[in-house]
N, C-alpha and C positions, 0 to 999 in steps of 0.2 A: 441387545437389539442387533439387528442386521441392517446396516445403513450403506446406501450407495451414494457417494458424492460424485457429482458430474462437473467437469470444466473442459470446454472445448478450446480454451485459450492456447495459442501457440507459444507465446513468450511469457516470461516470468516477471511479475510485478507485485504490487501490494495485495491484489485480490488473490493471486496464486499463493502468496506466502500465507495468507489467511487460510486458504484451502488446505495447504500442507500442515499447518499448525493444528487445524481442527481435526484432520484425519489422524494425526499423531496423538493428540489429546484424547480423542474418543477411543482410539485403539488401546492406549495406556489404561483407560478406564474400564477395559474389559469387553468392549463391544466388537462385533465382527464388522469391520470397516472395509468397504470396497471402493475403488476409485475408477471412474470412467473418464478417460482423457483422450485427447486428439492424437492420432498416430504420429503426426509430424511435430509434436510439441518438443521443446528444447529443455524441459525442466523435470521430466519424469524421474530422473535419478534422485531427486529430493524426496521421492516417495519410496525409497528403497527399504524403509522399515516395514512396508507391506509386502507379504509374500507375492511372488509373481502371479499366482492364481487369484489374487485379490485385485489385480490391476487389469482393466478392461479397455481395449482400444475401440473407439467409435468415432466415425467421421460425421459430425453435425455441421453441414455446410450452410444451412440457413434456418430460419425460425420455424419452417414448416416441418421438414425432416420426418416424414411419415415412416420411411424405411428405418431410420434411426430409432424412432419411437417403438417400432415393432421389435427391433433387436433389444432395446432396453427392457421392454415388457417381458420378452422371453427370458432375459437374464434375471429379471426380478422374480419371475415365477420359479425358475430353476433353483435360485439361491434363497428363496423365501425372504426376499427383502422387505423390511418393515417400512423404511423411509427412503425415498429418493429426494436428494437435496441438490438443487441446481444453482450454479453460481454465475453463469454468463447468460446474457439476455437471449441469445439465439438458442440456448439449451432449454429455456423455460417451457415452450410449447411441446417439444418432443418429450420432455420429462412428464408434463401434464398428461399427454396422450398415453404414455407408457403406464402411468398410474391408473388411468381410466380402464386400460386394457386388462389390468389385474382385478377388475371388478371391485375396486375399493379396498382390497387387502393392503395395498401399499399406499402410504400417505405421501403427499407432494408438498415439499418445502422449497422455497427459494430464498437466496440472499441477494440483496441489491447492494452493490459495492460503489456505485457511481451516482452523481447528482442528476444526470440527464433523466427527465421523466419518461416513463414507459408510454407507449402508444395506447390510446383509449380502447382499442379492440381487445387488449389483454384482459379487460374486465370480463368479457365473455369467453375469450379463448382459454383463460386460466380459471374457469369457474370452479373447478375441483380443487383449487389451492387450499391447503390446510393453514399454512402460515407463511407470511412474507417477512423476512428478517431485514431490518435496516441496520447498517453498521454505524450510523450516526443520526442525530436528531434531524439534520438537514435532509438526509435521505428518507427518513421516516415521513416527513412532511410531503415529499413528492409522491410517496406510495399511497397516501390518503386520497390522492386524486384518481386512483385506479381501483383500489381495493377497499372494502369496508374496514372500518377502524378495528373491529374485533379480530381481523385477520392479520393485522400489522403489529409487529413487536420490535422493539429496539434492543439490540444486543451489540454493544460497542465492540469494535476490534480489541484484541488483547495482545500483549507482548510479554515474552519471557526474557527479560534483560538481566544480564550479569553485570554487577557493579564492580568496577576495578577499585582497589584501594589506591592510596596516593602513590605508593612506589610502583605499582603495576601500571598506573596511568602514565606516570612520567616515563617509564620504560617504553610503553606502547607509543607514546607521542614521539619519543626520540627515534625509535626504529622506523616509523612511517616517514618521518621527515628526512632521516638519513638516506632511506631508500630512494626518495624522490628529489634529493638535493635541495631541501627547503631548510633554511637556518631555523634554529629553535626560537630565536628572539624576534621573528617577524610575524605579523598577523596573518593567519590563514583562514580564508572564508570559503566555504564549500557548499555544494548542493548535491543531492542524489535523486535520480529519477529518469525515466525514459525521456529521450531527447525528442520532445514534441512541442510545438508552439504553446500548447495549453499549460505546460509546466513552467513557462516563463523564464527559461534560461537566457533568452535574449535580453530580458530586463536586468538580469544579474550582470551580463557583460556591459550593458549601458551604465549600470550603477558603478561597476568597477572603474570605468573610464573617469568617473567623477571622484571616486574614493582615492585613486592614486595621486590626484592633484594635491590632496591633503596629507596622505600617507603613502609616499612613493615606494616604500619597502613592502607594501601589502601584496600578498599572493592569493590566488584563487584556484579552486579545484572544482571541476565539473565532472561528475561521475554518472554515467548512464549510456545506454546504447540508443542509436537511431535505428529502429527496426524496419524502416522502409527500404525498398530495393535501391533507390538512388541516393539515400542518405543526404537528401537536400538540406534538411534543417541543420545537421551537424556541419556540413560544409559552409552554410550561411553563418553559423556561430563562429567558426574559425576565421571566416573572412572578416567579420566584425572585429575580432580580436587583432587580426593583422592590420586592419585599417587604423585601429587605435594604438598600434605599435606596442601591444601588450603580450606578444607571444611568449616572452620569457617570464611572465607573471602568471601564466595559466598552466595548470596540470589537467590533462584529459585522461580519464580512465573509463574503459568500457563497463567494468563491473568490479565490485569489491565483495567477495563472497562473505567474508567476516568483516563487519564494519567497526569492530571494536577499536582497532588501531587508528582507523581514519577519524572516528569521532573523538578519540583522545587527542589526535593531532590538530583538530580544528579548533580555532578560537571562536568561530561563529558558524552556525549552520543556517542556511537561508532556504526557505520555501517560497518561491516567487510565483506559485501557481495562479492561474487566472480563475480556476475553479478547483475545489478539492472537497471530496465527500468526507474524507477522514484524514489521510496522510500518514501511512505507516512509517515512512522514512523520518518524518517530523516527530512522530511518537518515539521512535528509536533514539533520535538525538536528544529529545527531552529526557527520556529515561536515563541516558548516559550522562546527564548533567552538562551537556554542551549548550552554551547560550544559543537561543533560537530567535531568528527574525522571520516572520511569516506575513504573507499578504492576508488581507482580511477576508478569507474564505470561510464557508460554513465549517469546514474541517478544522481550520485554525482556531476559530472561536470555540469549537468543542474542546480542543486540547489545551489552549492557552487562555486562561481567564485574564491574564495581565495584558490589558489593551496597549500598554506602552511598548510591547514587543511585536505589535502588528502594524502594518502599513497598508495604505490603499492598494487595491489590485491595479496592475498595469501602470505603475507610477515609479519608474526607475530613479527619478530624482529624490523622491521621498525615501526610497529604499537605500540609496547612497547616503543620505543624511543619517538614517538610522544606523547603518553600518559604521559610519564615522563616530556616532555617539558611543556605540559599543566599544570600538577600538580605544577611544579617548578615556573611557572609564571601565576598564576590564574587571576590576574587583567588584564593583557594584553588580555587574551583569552576571558574573560567576556566582555571586551570592544568590541572585534571583534564580539562576539555573539550578542550583541545589534545591531550592524550594519547589521549583517546577518538577524536578525529578521525583521528589518524595510524593508530590501530588499525583502525577500520572501513574506511578507504580501502584498506588492504592486504587485508583479509579479504573485503570486499564490493564489489569493483569490477564495473562493468558489463561490461567486457571479459572478465573471468573467467567471468561468468555466460553470456555469449554463446558463448564458446569451449567451455565444458563442455557446453552444450546441443548445439552443433554436433557435438562429438565423439560424443555419445550417438546422434545421427542417423546418423553415419557407421558406428558400430558395428552399428546395426540393418541 
């Protein structure tokens, strides 16, 4: 099949990782995969497994995008594209129009990566939709309010995680901690994600203020970029840390390309999101057998069946209490983490995600 994947996202996050993994998996399966991306994106290098003539720049500035739709349609006709698959909300209508302009030759598929419900007008605007893919059951429910049930399908995100043996894990843990001046014997609690209020990093800072009263040696790591121009949220987080006199307890990293060493170094991974459709960073931590504490979002419930590892949303005191429980009984939570790792590796493999998507295309 000849498949055009579209994402007008500028920055790189969980949805873009899904996009890259899907393109690679379908390409490895022998399909002709093309990628339409924003000219000013910062992550196209991750698609370097696709030849340059398979990467197409297009500026989709809003959800109408008639000119963009015309360009997409011309590209689809020229390259005999069978499927156009859009991943960002503002790309849905241009992709839909482009497929209509091919007079039905090209099928239109979208993936919804977030919990926020689509506007009701999409029911008519995307009438030629073949299938809407939900990455989690929570997202699946929101799609039912816009599309007929027979057009909605659940295909969970997948991950291709490498398991470190005991010796490799110990070495990775030591290398990361040595690099950042963190002693091997102190608890290290961390989170990964774009620095935005919705991800709840401020709740982790508030929780840290409580945790150090009981475990003064504890350290914390916040990994992620503030992609806004003024970086107001990052500055607010650092101001909070300074007010609590915790500057020497916090490690700040913009990004970690390979999270293997980080996850080996962490004693606890925290997802403090106020809403989460799935949670790729959380899944990666679970697969790496890192103990995880998550707020009780749709994504966390999908990934972690053990309710004792979840806390209420926007409740830093409860989060602090749960972190303290983990620190106080590390052996029990490491044992649970091993169980969670085996579970998510079975349920959320990348191979399964790619094969289910491929089968959906074939059925169309």
